[in-house]
C-alpha positions, -999 to +999 in steps of 0.1 A: +526+768+227+524+749+259+518+781+277+490+790+252+472+757+260+476+762+297+461+797+294+432+784+273+424+759+300+425+787+327+401+807+305+377+778+302+379+772+339+371+809+345+342+807+321+328+776+337+330+793+371+310+823+357+283+800+344+281+780+377+279+812+398+245+819+381+232+785+393+219+801+425+195+822+405+184+798+377+191+764+362+225+760+345+209+751+311+187+782+311+216+805+319+238+790+293+212+795+266+208+831+276+244+840+281+261+820+254+242+830+222+263+827+191+261+850+161+259+838+125+290+845+104+293+879+088+285+880+051+316+881+028+320+912+006+331+897-027+313+893-060+307+855-056+285+834-034+301+803-018+296+766-023+312+737-004+318+700-005+335+676+020+356+645+011+376+618+027+409+612+010+436+585+016+473+589+009+483+554-001+520+565-001+521+573+037+516+551+067+496+566+096+520+573+124+493+579+151+480+543+150+496+510+158+483+492+128+511+489+102+485+487+075+469+520+082+474+547+056+472+584+062+435+596+058+423+632+060+389+649+057+390+679+035+364+707+030+364+725-003+349+760-007+344+773-042+329+804-059+294+802-074+272+829-091+259+855-067+225+844-056+204+836-025+217+803-010+207+777+015+232+784+043+249+753+058+255+751+096+289+760+110+295+725+123+290+695+101+281+663+120+271+683+150+258+653+170+290+634+165+313+664+171+300+681+202+304+653+228+340+643+218+349+680+220+333+683+254+351+652+266+384+668+260+377+691+289+370+663+314+404+670+330+390+702+344+368+683+369+336+696+352+312+672+336+312+670+299+274+677+300+281+712+313+306+718+285+281+705+260+256+731+273+281+759+269+286+748+233+249+741+226+242+771+205+270+764+181+245+741+163+224+771+154+252+792+138+248+796+101+276+802+076+273+820+042+280+788+023+257+763+005+266+727+009+270+707-023+261+738-044+262+731-082+292+743-101+286+770-127+293+748-156+291+775-182+319+795-165+353+796-181+369+810-149+399+792-133+404+803-097+437+803-078+439+777-050+444+785-013+449+758+013+442+764+050+458+746+079+442+747+114+460+750+147+469+723+172+436+708+183+417+730+159+395+721+129+392+726+092+365+753+094+379+773+124+386+803+101+355+802+080+351+840+081+384+844+062+378+814+040+343+827+028+358+862+022+385+847+000+362+825-019+338+854-025+367+872-041+375+845-066+395+817-049+390+780-042+399+772-006+406+737+007+411+729+044+419+695+059+413+682+094+448+670+101+438+636+115+447+630+152+459+666+153+424+681+149+400+682+179+382+654+161+382+640+126+350+623+112+356+603+081+329+596+055+321+561+070+317+578+104+350+564+117+366+589+141+402+600+146+404+615+181+429+642+191+462+625+200+488+652+193+488+663+230+512+686+247+540+675+269+534+669+306+539+705+319+554+691+351+581+671+333+614+684+321+622+683+284+653+693+265+651+713+233+662+681+215+631+664+229+609+692+217+622+690+181+622+652+181+585+654+188+573+684+169+594+683+137+579+650+125+545+664+134+548+696+114+563+676+085+533+653+085+510+684+084+530+699+055+528+666+036+490+667+041+489+701+022+511+688-006+490+656-008+459+679-014+477+695-044+486+660-057+450+649-054+437+678-074+464+673-101+453+637-104+416+645-104+421+671-131+434+643-153+410+615-143+378+628-128+347+640-145+337+662-115+336+698-127+349+712-094+385+703-100+386+719-135+378+754-121+411+754-101+442+770-114+471+750-100+497+775-114+486+798-086+487+783-051+487+800-017+486+785+018+477+800+052+470+788+087+466+797+123+491+789+151+506+754+143+489+758+109+507+790+104+541+773+109+528+745+087+520+769+059+554+786+060+571+752+060+550+740+031+560+770+010+596+760+016+590+722+010+568+724-021+578+744-051+542+745-064+533+769-035+536+806-044+529+825-012+520+819+025+504+836+054+507+827+091+480+840+115+497+843+149+518+814+136+538+790+158+572+794+142+591+775+169+586+740+154+599+750+120+633+733+116+662+756+122+676+747+088+646+763+071+649+794+093+687+797+086+683+793+048+652+815+046+623+812+021+625+827-014+588+832-017+566+860-003+551+853+031+532+874+056+530+870+093+501+887+112+501+883+150+497+896+185+523+918+203+542+891+219+543+853+226+550+840+261+580+821+246+603+847+232+619+821+209+588+822+186+594+858+175+632+854+176+629+827+150+603+847+130+626+878+129+655+855+118+634+839+091+623+873+077+659+885+078+671+854+059+644+855+033+656+882+010+631+908+023+602+888+009+588+881+044+569+906+063+555+908+098+525+928+110+518+931+147+482+939+159+480+954+194+451+944+217+448+909+202+452+874+217+459+841+201+423+831+194+415+864+179+430+850+147+402+824+144+364+828+143+363+826+181+359+863+190+331+869+165+306+845+180+301+861+214+317+890+234+321+867+264+355+858+250+367+893+258+354+892+293+373+860+301+404+872+282+403+846+254+402+876+231+419+909+233+404+944+234+402+950+197+365+949+186+356+917+168+344+935+137+377+953+134+396+921+137+375+905+110+379+935+087+416+937+093+424+900+087+401+899+056+419+930+042+454+917+047+446+882+034+428+893+002+453+921-005+483+897-001+469+869-021+455+892-048+490+906-052+508+873-054+483+850-070+463+873-093+485+902-103+516+882-112 
C-alpha cells in the first residue's frame, strides 16, 4: 500500500507538470478548465430511482483513538442511499459541502511543492459533477418492500462516496447502501456541526525501516476500528428500527446484509464478515488484504466473498495472503483478476476524465467497460447471496 501511495503522488506530480507546461500558451486556470472537464455519473440500470440522506452518528461505547481528549467518542458521518419509485429527480452534486472539502483535499498535496491553489484549480470542475441521486428524497411510504442492506468502506484517504457509480447501481436494483467516512482515515470528515476530522492515518516514513511487527502493530488496530465502524452502523439501524419513527429504517431487511469496499475498505469488508455474524457476504475491490490479521487468513471465512482486482500488487504478500484466505475458506471465496486495470480503476476515478489513463492512474481498459464489469459482478454476487437465499 505504501508503494501505491508513492505511485499516486508520482502520477499527481506528472499531471501537474502537464498542466504547467501549457502555461506558456495560456493562463493555468483557463487550461485547467479546458483540459480537466468531468463527466456526470452514468445512469444506473435498475428499476428504482435513488434517494439519499446524510447523518452524523456517535458510538458512545468507543473512545476516539485519533485524538488526545480522553472524553472524545468515536464519531462517523454516514451517507444512506435508498430506492424510491422510478421518476425524474433533482440530482445532487457528487461532493457535498464542496466549499469545505476542496481546500483541505488540496492542502494534502502541499508536500509536492505545488501551491494548493493549483490543486484546487485541477479539482475545480468536480463541483459541477451530478449524480443520479436526489438528496432527502421522500420515502415511498405505501411500499411494503424490505430491501437488503449493503455497507461500503472506502480506501485509505478515500471518502464515503468514492464508488457512487456502483452504489447507485446497487440501489437501483433494490438495495439500501450505507457508507461511512471513517473519521481521520478519510481524506476529510465533515460532521453535521461543521467540525472537521482531518486525515491522520498517514503512511509510514518511506525512508525509515520498519519490521513486520511494526506494520501489524499499526495497521491491525486501524482495520479493527474500521470494522467496528461497519458493525456500529448495523447496531444503529437495529436501534432505530425499534425506537425511531423515521420511515427509512423500516425499509431495511437486517436479515440480509452485505459489505464491500475498495483497497483498505476491501480488507475491512472481508474482516467484518469474519468479525460480525450478521454479515452474509463480502466483496473486495482491489482489496488490501495484507493488514487482515494472520489468524483470520489461517482460519478462513465461512461466508461467501468475492475479490475483484488488478493483475498484480507491487507487494506480493497481498496476493499470497488472498490465495491463502481463499484456500482456507472452504471454497466459498473467489478471486477475479481484470487485466489492463490499475488500483484507482476500482473507484469512480477513471470515469470522470480520460486524463487518468494518460498519466497512468488508470489502466488501458475503457472506463465504460470497467463500470459495466464491476456493476455486473457486484449485482450478480449480492443478488445470489442476499436475495436468492
